[in-house]
N, C-alpha and C positions, 0 to 999 in steps of 0.2 A: 080497513084504508089507513089506518096509524099503525097497524102492524107491519102492511106493506111498504110504508114510506120509511119505516125503522129500519126494516133489512134493507131495502134501496140504500139505504144512507151508510149502514152496515158496509155494502158490497162496496160502493163508490168509494169509499174510507181507502178501501185498499188497491185501489185503481186512480185514484184522481190525486194530483197535486195538490199539497196543503192550502194553496191561497184559492185555487178553484173550489174544493170542497167546503172552504167556508161560507165561501160567495153562495154556493147552492143551498148549504145549511141554513143561511140567512134568509134567503129569500122563501123556501120553504115556511121558516117559522113566522115570516109575515104574513104568510096565508092558510096556515093551519091554526086549528082552534087547539089550545092546549089540553093535553091529555090527562089523566089521574094517574101516577106513578103509584102502583100497588105493591107495598113491602110486606115483608114476613120477616120472621124469624130467622131464614136464611141468606136474608139480604147483606149485601157487604157492601156496596158502591153503585152510585149511576151519577151520571153528566145529566145536571139540571138543563143545560142547554137543548136536550134533545126531546125535554118533556117540559116547558117552558115559553112562553110568549114572552118575546122582546118589544122594547117600546123605548125610542127616545122621547122622552118629554120636558116642558120645563122644569126648574127645580125646584119651583113653587105648589106645583102640582099634588095633590093628596094622593094616599095609598088608595082609598076608597074610588078616586077616578080611574085609577090604572087597572083595579078589580073589574070595575065595571068597564072598563075598556071605552071610555068615555072621550078619550084623549089621546095625544102622543103619534109618532109614527114609526115606520120598522126601522128596527137597528142597522144601521149601515154596514159598511166590509169595515174589518178592522185596518187597514189601513186610511182609511178615512177619520178624520180629527171629529171631536165633537164640538158643536157650537157653544159659544158662549153661553150660559145660563143653562146650558141643558145637562140633562142626565139621563142614563141607562137604565130601564127597570124591567125586573125581570121578574114573573111572577109563575109558580111551578105549586101543583095541585098533588098532595101527596096522602095516601091512605093506608093505614096500618091495618091490615086484613087479621094481623094475629091475634090471638086470645091474652094477650099480655103488653104491657108496656114496654117499648123499646127504646133504649137511648141511643140517639144519633148524634151527628155534628154536620155541619155545614161549613164548605170550606172555600175560598176563593184562591186560587195557587198563582197569585201576581202580589207581591208586595210593593209597596212605593204607591199605591192611588191614596190621591188626595182625601176622598171621603168615601166609606162603605157602611151601609146600613142595613141591618136583616130586620124583618116582622115574621114573626107565625101568626096567622089568624087562624081561629075556627071556624066551624060553617055558618054560625051566624056574623062573621066579620068582626068579632071581638080579639083585640090583641090579646095572643097568650102569650109571645115572648117578643123582646125586641134588644137589638143591639147595634152599636154605632162605633166603628173604628174610623181614625182621622191619622195623619201623620204626626201630629201632635202629641196622641197618646195611644202610640204602637204597643203591642204585645212583646213581652221579651222572649227571645229566643229560646231561653232557658226554659220558659213554661210551655215550650212546643218543640216539635222537634221537625217540623215540613215548615218549607219557605212558602207560608200560606198564611191570610188571615183564617182563623178558625173559631167558629161559634157552635159550642155543644147546647144539645135541647133535650129535653124528654118527650116522645110521640105516644099519647095514650093510645088503649087499646081500643080496636074497632071504631077508629075515628080519622075523618080527612080533614087534614088542615090546608091553607094555602101558605106558600113561602113567599115573600114578596123580598125584593134584593133590588135597592138603588146605589148605583155606583155614580160618582163626579170624579172625572179626573180629563187631564188635560195632553195625556198621553195618548196610545194606542187604544181601540175599544175591543182588543179581544179579553174575553173575559173566561178563564176555565173554572166554572162552578162546579162542586161536585155533594153530593149528600154520601154521607159513611155512615158505616155501624160503626160506635165508637171504638168497639175492639178489633174490628178491619183496621181502622185508620191505626190506633196503636201498633199492631202488627207491620202496617206498612212504614208507621213512621222508625220505628225499630231498622228495617229492613234500607230505607232511605239514608238514616244516621249512619249503619254500617258501613253502607258505600262511600257516603261523604267522607267519613273518616279516614277511609282507606285511601282516596284521592288527596285528601289534605295530609294525610302522612305521606305520601309517596311525593307529593310536590315541596312539603318540608323538607323530605332526605336530599331530594334532586337539588333541590337549592341550598341546604347546608354542604352536600358534597362541591357540588361546583363552586361554592365561593370560596370553601376552605381551600379546595386543591387551586383554585384562582391565586389564593394568598401564598402558595408554596410554588407554583408554577409561574405567574405573573403571566397568564396566556390570554390576552383579552377575550377569546371566544369564550371562555368558561366563566368569566366574569359577566359578560352579556346573556349567557345561558342561563347563569344562577338568578339574574333578574329578572329574565323571562320567567321561570317558575315562579318566583316571588312575586311578581306580579299575576301570574295565574290564579295562585293562591290566594290573593287580596281578590280578586274577582269572582272566584266560588264563594269566600265569604261575604264580598257583598251581594250574591245573589241569593244566598241562604240565609240572608237577615244578622248574619253575625256583626257585622258591623254597627247596624241600627243598635243592637244590643248594648253596645258602647259607648257610640255616639249616636245621638238622633239626627241621623241624616237620610232618613226615610223619604224627605221632601226632594232630594237631591239623588234620587237612586239613577235616572237616566243619565245625566253629567258623570258620574261617578264612573257608570260602566265605560262611558265612552271614553274618559281619560285614562281609565285602566287598559280600556282596547288599544289607544293609542300608546301607551306603555309598551304594553307588549309588541306591537307591530315595530315600534323602534328598535325593541331591544332585539327580536329577531332580525331587522335589518342589519343591525352590528353584527349578529352571528352571521348573517350571509356574507356580510363585508368579510369579515376573517375567515369564513370556509372556502370562498371562490377570491382569492387576490386578485384575481386578473380583471376582477370589475373594474369599468373605467370611473372617473370622479362624478360622471353626468349622470351613471346609474344609481350612484350611493345619494346623488339628492333626487332622483325620481322614487327612491325606495324611501325617504323620509316624508315626500309629499303627502302621503297616506294619514300618517301619525299626525302629521303639521295639521291637516285638513280638520281633522277630528278635535284637536284642540281650539282650533279656531271656530267651530262649529260650536264647541262647548260655551263658549265666551259670549257667540253672537244669536246663536237660534233657541228657540222655545224647545219644549219638550218634545213635542210632537215630532217637528221637523230634525231634531237633533236624532230620533229615534227612526226617523227615514233614513237621515247620513250616514249611522251605524249601520244600517240594514244595507247600503249601497257600497260604502265605503271599506268594510273590512275585507269583501271577497275582490275587490278591485285591486286593494292593493298587495291581499295576499298571493293575487295572479302576477304582478308585476315582479315581487321578489323572486317568484317560482321562474318566471320567464328570464330574467335577468340571470339568475343560476344556470338556467339549462344552458343558456346562449355561451356566458362565459365559464362551461363545467370545466373541472379538471380531469383533462384528458387521461393523465398518469393514474387518477385513481377514480375509477368508474364507480365505484362501489359507493364512493361519496356521493355522487349526484343521485344513485336512484335511490338510497337512504334519506338523503333530505327532500327527496319529490315523496317520499313513501309519509314523511313528517307532516309534509301540508297537503296530503291528501286525508290525513289523520282529521286536520284542523280544520280544512274545509269541509269533511263529513260531519264533525261534530256541530260544526255554525249551521250548515243545512238541518240537521237533525233538532236542534233547536227551534229555528225559524218554521219547521214545519209544526213542533210543537204550540209554537205560537199562533199559526194561523189555523191549526185545526182544534184549537182549545181543549187538546187533548191533557189528560192526567198527568203528573210525573210519576208512572209507574215506575214498578223495580226495574223492568227491563228497558225502559229509556235510561231511567239512573245507572243501572250496570253499563248500558251501550254509551252513555257521556263519558261516563269515568274512564271506561275503557280506552274509547278513542283519546281521551284528553292524556292519559297515563303513556298510550303507547306514542302519541306524538313525543312527549316532552322524553318520552326513553328514546325516539327516534333521533332526536334533536342531538340529545348525550352521545349517541351511538356516532352520529356524524361529526362531532368535535373530537370523540377520540379517533377515530378513521383519521381526521384530519391529522392529528397530533402525532399519530403512529407514523403517518406517512411523512411529517417531517421529520421528525424523529429518525427513520429508516432512510431521510436525506440527509441528515446530520451524519448518521452515523457512517453512512455512504460515503460522504464529504468528507469524516475525519479518516475515514479509511484512505482516501486519496491524499488529505494530507500527509498522513503518516507514510504512506508510499512516497510521496514526493519526498519526505523530509527524510526517508532511507535514501531515496536516490539522491539526494542532493547532499546526504552523508557520506554517500560511497563516491561520490563526485569529490567533494571535500577531501576526504582520505586518498583518492586515486590521481586527484588532480597532476598534471605537470609543474604546474605552476606554485611556487610556495602561495599560501594561503594562511593569514593570520588576522585574530582580533585584539584590539585592545582597547584600554579606554582613552580619552583624548590627553591625559597627564603621562600616557606611554605605559601602564601597567599592562602585560601581556596576560592575555584570558585562555588563548585557545593557538595552534599552529596542527599542520599537517605535515604527513611524513616529508613530502618537497621541500616543506620550508624548512624544515630539519638538514636536508641534505644541501640546502642552498649556502646554510650559513657551516655547516661541520659539526651538527651535531649527530650524536647517535641515534635518538628517539623523539618524541614529542616529550615524555617527562623531564628528560635531563634538560631539554632546551628550557623548557617553562622552571626547572627551578634553577639554571644557570642565569637566565635572563630574568634580571628584575625591573628592567625601564628598555623598551624600544630603541633608547638612543643608542644602546650597545649596538645596533645596526648599521650606526652610520660612522665613517671614517672621521668627517665632522659632525660634532652631535647638532652643529648649527643650522646641519642642513634640515633636520627633522623640525627645529624650528619653524624654520621658513616654509617646509612641507605644512606643518599645521596651520600655520597664519592661511596660508592659500587654501586648506579645507575649510577654515571657518568663514573664507570670505566667499569660495563658490561652492561649497557644499562635496566637490569631488575634484580629484587630479586624474589625468590620465597619462600614462606612459613617461612619469619623468626619472630619467637618466641621473642616479645618484652614486657616489663611490660609498664604500661599505665598507665592513670589516668583519670576517669570519672569526670564527671561535678561535683558532690558533695565532689571531692576531693578523693574518694576510688580508690585505686591502684587495677588493674587488670592485666591478663593475655591476651593477643591477639596475632593473625596470621597476617602479614602483607605479601602480594604480590603486585607488582607494579612495573611499567614501565615508560620510557620516551619516549613523543612522541612530536613532530616538530609541529606546526600549526600556519601559519600566522607567521611567523616569531619569534615565542616563544615556547619556550619549556615548555611543562606540565607535571603533574606527575599524572599519571591514577593509584590508588590503590583501593586494597580490603582486609577488616578486618575483620576479625570475632572473637568472645570471645572464647579462650580454657582455662579459670580458671578451670573449674572442669578437664579438662583433664591433666592439669598442675598438678595440686595438685596430681590426679590420678597416674603421671609419677614419681612426686616426691614419692608417697607412693610404688610404683612400683621399683622403685630403691632403696627407703629403703629395702622393701622384698627382693629384689635380691641380696642384700650385708647382711640382716640380718636374723637371726632365728624367725621365726614368733612367736616361743612359749615364747623363754627366751630374744630375744631381741638385745643377743650379736651379734658379728658375725657369719655368716654360714659357711660352709665348702667351697664353691667358691670363697666366698672373703677371707678368711684366705686363701687360698692356694695362691691367688693372692697379697696379703701381705708377705707369705712367699718368692713367688718368686721375689718380690723386695727385699726382705731381701736376698736371696742366691744370687741376682746380687750384693748387696753392700758387700757380703762377697769376692766375686772375684775380686770387683775392689779394697777394699780399706781395707781387712782383717779385717773388723769390726765386733765386739762382738756380734754373735746372739745365743743365747741359745733359745731350743724349750722344751715344758712340754707337754707332753702326758696323759691326765688323764681319768681312767676309774673306775666308782664308785663302790663300792662292797656293797652287799645286797640291791642293787635297788630292781633286779628281784622280791625279796620276798614281798615290798612293792607293786609293781607293781601287782604281783599275787595275793595277799591278798587283797589289797584294790582296785583293780582296775584302770584304767588308769588314771582315772581323779586325782587320789590322786596321780598317777606316775607323771603327769605334772606338778602339783603343785609343788611336790618335785624338778624336774629338774629345775622351775622356781625361787625357793627360792636358790639351789646350786647357780644357775648363780649371783644371787643376792649376795651370800656368797663370791663367787670368787672375783668379780668385789670391792667389800668393803675391802676383806682382802688384794687384791692388790694395792688398792688405785693408780691407775692410771698408776703404773708400766710396765705393760703387756698388750699384746691384748687378750682378752680374746673371745674364738669362740666355740660354739659346732659342734661337727663333724657328731654326731646324736646319737639317743638312749641317752646311758649316758656315752659319752664320749666327753670330751672338751679338748681344747688343748690352752696354752697360749703361746705367743712369746715375748720374749724380744730382743729388740734394743737397742745397745749401752751400754748394761749391761754384767758384767762379768759371769762367769758360777759360782762364789760364789755367787752373788746377786742373781740368778735365785734360785740357793740350796736353799738359807735361806728363798726367796719367795716359796718355793715348802713345805719347811719344815712348814712355818704357814699355808698353805694352807691345810696340812695334819694335822697339831692340831685343826684347825678351823672345819674342817667338821668333826674330832671325838668326839668334843666336842659339835656339832649341835643335836640336837635332832628335830626330824619330827612326830608331831604329828597327827594324822587322826583318828579322830570318836572315842576319847577317846583312841585311841592305840598310843603309844612311841616305835619309832624305831630309834636306833644308826645306822649310816652309817660309811664306810671306803673308801679309795679312794687308788688306786694302781697309783703310778706316774713313768712314762718314761721319762729320763732327755737328752736329745741330744745337744751336742755344738757344733753347726752347722758349726763354725770356722773352728774345728777339722775336719769335715766331709763334705768338700763341694761336693752338691749334688743337682738334681731338686726337686723340692717341693714334687712330689710324692715318691720318695726316702727318703726324709728326714723325711716324716709323717710316712712312713714305718720304719724305724729304730727305732724312738721314739716309735711305735706302738710296735715293739718287744722289747723295753727296758721294756715298761709297763706291755707287756705277761708277762714276766719274773718275775719282782715285783707283779705280781698275783700270778704266779707259787710257789714263795718262801713264802708266807704266806699271802698276802694282807697287805695293808693298810702300805705301805712302797716305797721309792722310789731307783729307779734302774739306774743307770749310764749308757749311753751306749758305750761299749768299742768292739771295733774289735778281742781283744782277749778274750772275754767272751765265754765261750764254751755253755752254756746255750742259748745263743744270738745266736751262729753259728748252733745249733740244730734246733732253731724255724726257723731261716732263711731258713736252708735248707727243713723244711718240708714246708714254703711258695714258694720255688723253686720248692718243687715237685708238689705242687697245680698248679703253672704255666704251668708244662710240663702237667700234668694231663689233665688240660683244653686245651693245644695247641694238643694234642694227639686227645681229641672228635673233636676239630674241623677240624683237618687233617686227623682225620681216621688213625691214626700211633698207634693204638694196634695191636694186630694179636692173633687169636685164636690157642691153641694149646690145644692138648688132651692126655689121660693117660688111657692104657687099665685096666681093672678089670681081673682075673681069677677065672672062679669058681672052686669052691676046692672040691664038695661033688657031683658033677655031671659030665657029658661030654660037651665041651665047646660047645654051638651051637648059633652062632651069636655072636656080638660084644657087650661088655660091657665097658663102658670108660665114664670119667668124663671130661667136659671142662673147660680147664685152660685160664688164660689169661697171656700176655707178652707185655710189652712196647717197642717199636722200637725208639731208639733214634734218634738224626740227623746224628749222625755217623755210622749208622746202629748198634748197640749195642743193644742185645736183655736182656731187663732188668725185673726182675721176679716181681712179685706181692709184695712180702714180702719187697720192698727197697719204693714202692710208694701206697699202699694199706691202711697204716696206717694214713698218711697223708690224703688220700681220707676220710676215715671214721671218722677224726677228723673235716674236713672242708666241710663236706656233699655233698660230691662228690660219694660216694661210687653209691648212685641209679641211677646216669648219666651212671655209667660206667657199671652197670648190664644191663642197658637199652640196650647199646650198645653190651654186650655180644649177649644178647636175640636176637635181629634184626639179627646179623651178623651170630649166628646157626642157624638161621630157613633158612636164607637165602642161607645157604651154602647145607642142606637139600634138599631145592629145586633146587639148581644146581646138586647136587649128588644125583638123586632117588635111583641107584643101591645100595649105602651107606645105604640108609635109608630103604630100604627093608631087610635088615640083619641084623639092629641094633634092640638090645633087650633092653637096656636101656643107655639111655645117661642122665647124670647127670649136673644140672648147679647150680650154687651157687649162692645163693641171700644174700644179706646184710640185716642187721635190718630195717634201711631206707625203704627197698623196699618194705616189707611187710606190710609198712604203706601207699605207694604210691598209690592211686587209679587210677592215671594214665598208672601206669607200669602195674596195672591189667589188664586195658583196653586194652593195648598194645599185653599183653602176649595172652590174647583171640583173639583178631585180626591178631596175628602171627599164632596161630593155624586155625584159618579159611582161611588165605589167600594161606598159605604153603600145606596145608592137609596133615601136620603131625601127627601122630594118639597120641592120649593125651598118653596111655598109655607104651610110648616108653622114656615119658620124665619124670625124677625126679629132683625136685628143693632139693637142700641139704640148711640145714638152720643150724646155728653155735647153740652149746647147751648155751651160754651166752645170744645171741639174743633172741630164744626162750623164755628165762626164763623170762628175763627182758621186752619184748614185749608181752606179753601171750595172750593179747586180740586180737592184730593187729596179730600175728602169727596163731591161732586157726581160724581167719575169712579168711586169705588168704589160709589155709591149706583146710578149708572146700569146698571152692569154686571149687578148682583145683580136688581135691578127688572125687567130685563129677560129673565130666566131666572124671575121669579115670587116673589123674597123680598121681604120688608116689610122697613120700616126705624121704629124709633122713637128721637123725641128726648129723652133723659132728663133730669130733675132741669129741665125745662122753666120759668125766671123765675129759677133762682139765677144765671145770668150776666149777659149784657148784655139779656135781656130785650126783646129787639127784634121787634117782630113783623113787620120788614122782612126782616127775615134768613129768619124762618119763612116768609114768601111765597115766598122763592126757593130752600128746602129742599124736596125731593119727598119728604117723611115721610109716612107713614100713619096715625103714631100718635105725639101727645104724652103723656108721663108729665109731670104737675105735680109741682112737687118738694114735697116733704113738709113743708118749713118751712110752707107756707101751708095745708096738710090740718089739720097738727095741731090748730090754734086757729080753725079756721074758723067754729066754732059759738060762740066767744066775741069774735072779732076781725071787726068789721063789713069792716075792710079786707082781711082775709085771705079771707073769703068772698066779697068783692066781686073781687079776683083770681082766685078758681078760677073763679068764674063768667065773667070777662071770659075767659079765657084758653078755658075749654070754648065758648065763644060763638064767639070767633076759628078755635078748631080745627073746630067742626061748619061754619062758613061755609066753610072750606076743603076739606071733605071729609075733613078728618081724624076718627080717634078717639082718646078722651081717656082716661088712666089716672089714678086719684089714688092717690097713694104714701102709705105710714107711715100707711094707715087703722087703729085700734087700736080702736076699738069701732064697737058697731053704729049707735049714733044718727048718727056721722060716714057709715056705710057707706049709710046711709035717705036722708041728706043730699046725698050726692054722686048717689045713683040718682033722689031728686026734682028735682036741678038738671039732670040729663042727662048726666052721666059717665056713660059707658061701661063702665068696671072698675075694680076696686077691690082694692089691693095691701096687705099688711100683716100686722101681728102679729092686728089682728082678724078675720082673713081666715084666714091660716095661717102658721103658723111657718116658719123655713129649717128641712130637714131635709136629711139626706145622699141624694145621687142613687141609693145602693144600697138604700135604705130607701122607694122611690118609692111613692106611695099617691095614687089619686086623689082629687081635692077631694070628690066626690060621694059617697065613701064615708064621708064626715064623721070622719074617721080625723086629719085633719090642722086640723081646726076649734080656735079657740081657745077 
């Protein structure tokens, strides 16, 4: 039965985990009877736990009681601590069946036990040998070569002895107890010593290598790997009892091992952090948690719980480091992650092996020793390979970065050499350090060497050396200067303009100035020319209007501040248009230039002369009285009168109209000042030309002129803001029944206050300043738009008369606009009648005929308005293809009382009828006049007696009676 149990244990030993195997062994030993171990001369080693009875009993129990099994209980699992005041007893029976005395050795392969006692008892229960070992009197490691408590004794031939072992300890209860033949133990010790020596040597070499290489390379990974090897070496020494041989620390075996394991984990964590730089700081603290917890456990826990903490913390902390490294692995260096994982696999396997030995109470055989040495060696070497791979990768990256830097430097060197701009480097004091070929070309040197040799200081670059001092001062203040234009000096001494940009940089504890320069001489000269052209008239060379207004603005400010004398002359040449039209623009330009020179020579520097445009000039007198300005104006007047312009054998005399304005008496802005002087010049021209007119607020002529200018502004504003409004006035048919609507489109201006302004107030100014065509355009567009919006009214309309001014007849754009208006609106051509005045038709006969021909062919009608108020020439009427003649209202008003007016109306009617034209009587104020016109044969009547003008928005047909007077 005993043999079967032993075989079963041998089988399960290789199939079950260590902790389960130990549990089964303990349960079996608690139930079996201790069998006798038979040994002979061939015996080498036996595990006494398999041939022993184990009990836990009070430490005061005698060995006799244990032998007789009168007390105690079964030994607990190795993870259960001993109770206070208890100890473990082991009892084995050994029989020497050989015929000679055997030299034996008893070993407990666990150092640091509090107290271990051996008894060798013969068959009569007499103590043959005894031995006691405590942490206070440990055996020197130099007296043995195994990390175990060893006791040598001799076993007589053919005798049976009982071996009693008593152990008292506060840690784990795992007790690997073995019986050795002394020679076999010595052989095993030598092999163990060899493996330990190899391991210690490897760890020492790795420590020395990585520590020395750290001193040379200063890479943190090497330092922490060296520390890891040192701590591994110390841990091996502690577990082999070497430390206890030097310092009596056997009582602190577990705390020392815990501290060393904490230091190892801490060192490997730092290795991990340096190998995998992507690890965030949070994972750093997580990796430090395990070592820190071990250190806290050393200070706060007893030996047993400290041992349990070691068994749990080490694998957890290891797994945290492994997973953190895998998550944040270096994807560019996959070999690093793989070998790092292999390193930890070796360490985890080594730790598992030690746990298995502890749980199963194995003897530390040569196989286990070799396997442990191999695993630890490979782990440390693998970590070293990881460090080498990381540094090699880092070195390759550095080499690659260095190559890129070199490539960039070559690129920038080529850029420096081939740059179109001059580049240079100098000290702040001006010592020139480097230049490129473009720099040599800018300053006229053959090559870089000759320039560096010739230029001792960059002050030589500047025509004015003070410019460099100002530049350096600005540099020291701002750090950089961009696009500063400075006059320089070439190698041959010629001056030129260059643009410089530079900045300061600190290198090797010295400050340098880096600058770029390019020649801007042509651009600078061009800018100077542009500046001149921007302020001077290109034809005459005197100031232009823009510059003159700036000077006038400064003078106006001077008037406001100090009441200084400022006088303005506005000059308009008389008969210049004759020269321009007769001899051409070239002659006109020549005349303008000669007049400008004449003005400058006449004034002799006393005033500022400017050409405002065309044949208009202005002169500004500053700090001169009005009397002086007037005398100068008289000189100008006389000089131009005396001047004769000769062109291609033709002689022309000229005159000038001058407006004089005392700016001191009329403070205003430059535009207003010019406007007032222009108004005075206009009055001078109106009063007979070739004279001087002084501006005065009381001048009625000036007031009238200024009123016209005001109307011009109002007209433009009305056109822009759509402030005009269309009105209409009906005709009445006199010689037939009224069928449909006949009316004339009229125009009103609506002021800002809502007042309705008749055209008689603003239209003369519009005609004078060429705004009538714009007004006609507005009327046509809005009339057709109204027809589109009122199709019912359009269907009843027989004739709608629209007035056109003289400039409109010659305006091709307006002609196209009217044609497009017909096309878009769909208004029938025959319903529109264009009214033109007799005076305009006669003066612009050719334009009038062309316009009338175009629209008459389409079906439109034309009426001659105000006939009889102009030239009153029937000959012109004969040549104008009009459809209707509107008799001027001046004849209609008094025709009942004045025979002459009556005769004129009758005559016009007869001529028109003879030519096939209809007639309209204007200004019909009463029914009697209307009846008289009807009897006379006039076709239509228009006036307040028929219908008053009303807004087109309120259109009402005449036959409704709503509009009748």
